[in-house]
C-alpha positions as CSV (number, residue, x, y, z in Angstrom):
1,X,99.1,77.1,98.1
2,X,101.4,79.4,96.1
3,X,100.5,82.9,95.3
4,X,99.2,83.7,91.8
5,X,99.0,87.0,90.1
6,X,97.6,88.2,86.7
7,X,99.5,91.0,84.9
8,X,100.6,92.5,81.6
9,X,104.0,91.8,80.0
10,X,106.0,95.0,79.6
11,X,109.3,93.5,78.5
12,X,110.5,90.3,76.8
13,X,114.0,91.3,75.8
14,X,115.8,89.0,78.2
15,X,116.4,85.3,77.5
16,X,113.8,83.2,79.3
17,X,112.8,86.2,81.5
18,X,109.8,88.5,81.1
19,X,108.8,91.5,83.2
20,X,105.2,91.6,84.3
21,X,103.4,94.6,85.8
22,X,100.5,94.1,88.1
23,X,98.2,97.1,88.6
24,X,95.7,97.4,91.4
25,X,93.5,100.2,92.8
26,X,94.0,100.9,96.5
27,X,92.0,103.4,98.5
28,X,94.0,106.0,100.4
29,X,93.3,105.6,104.1
30,X,93.2,109.4,104.9
31,X,91.7,111.0,101.7
32,X,89.6,108.0,100.5
33,X,90.8,108.5,96.9
34,X,91.6,105.4,94.8
35,X,95.2,105.3,93.9
36,X,96.8,103.0,91.2
37,X,99.6,100.9,92.6
38,X,102.0,99.1,90.2
39,X,104.3,96.2,91.0
40,X,106.9,94.7,88.7
41,X,107.7,91.0,88.7
42,X,110.6,89.3,87.0
43,X,109.2,86.0,85.7
44,X,110.8,82.8,84.3
45,X,109.5,82.0,80.9
46,X,111.3,78.8,79.8
47,X,109.5,78.4,76.4
48,X,109.6,82.1,75.6
49,X,105.8,82.0,74.8
50,X,104.8,85.4,76.2
51,X,105.1,88.6,74.2
52,X,104.9,92.3,75.1
53,X,101.2,93.3,75.8
54,X,100.0,89.8,76.6
55,X,98.1,89.2,79.9
56,X,99.6,86.3,81.8
57,X,99.1,84.3,85.0
58,X,102.2,83.9,87.2
59,X,103.0,81.8,90.2
60,X,105.6,82.2,93.0
61,X,108.4,79.7,93.1
62,X,111.8,79.3,94.7
63,X,114.5,81.9,93.9
64,X,115.8,81.3,90.4
65,X,118.2,84.3,90.2
66,X,118.8,87.5,92.0
67,X,115.5,89.0,91.0
68,X,113.4,86.1,89.7
69,X,111.0,84.5,92.2
70,X,108.0,83.9,89.8
71,X,107.3,81.6,86.9
72,X,104.8,81.7,84.0
73,X,101.8,79.5,84.4
74,X,99.8,80.5,81.3
75,X,99.1,83.2,78.8
76,X,95.6,84.4,79.6
77,X,95.0,86.7,76.6
78,X,97.2,87.4,73.6
79,X,97.7,90.8,72.1
80,X,96.7,91.2,68.5
81,X,99.5,91.8,66.0
């Protein structure tokens, strides 16, 4: 089973590569306040189908370059415009 994540595309300026940010709420262990954590993933997008603002599902894969270890599975929701 490969890990899958859902996130929002924040950049599509590179060729065949998009940057996806995953946001999650984590409770602080001492103060019990919910804190927003963000993680950026460099994702391989062979067909260049994702655009900035789209919500996408990504899946881990073998290392494709120095930073890319994820590939695009599907576009979950497209942004209007």
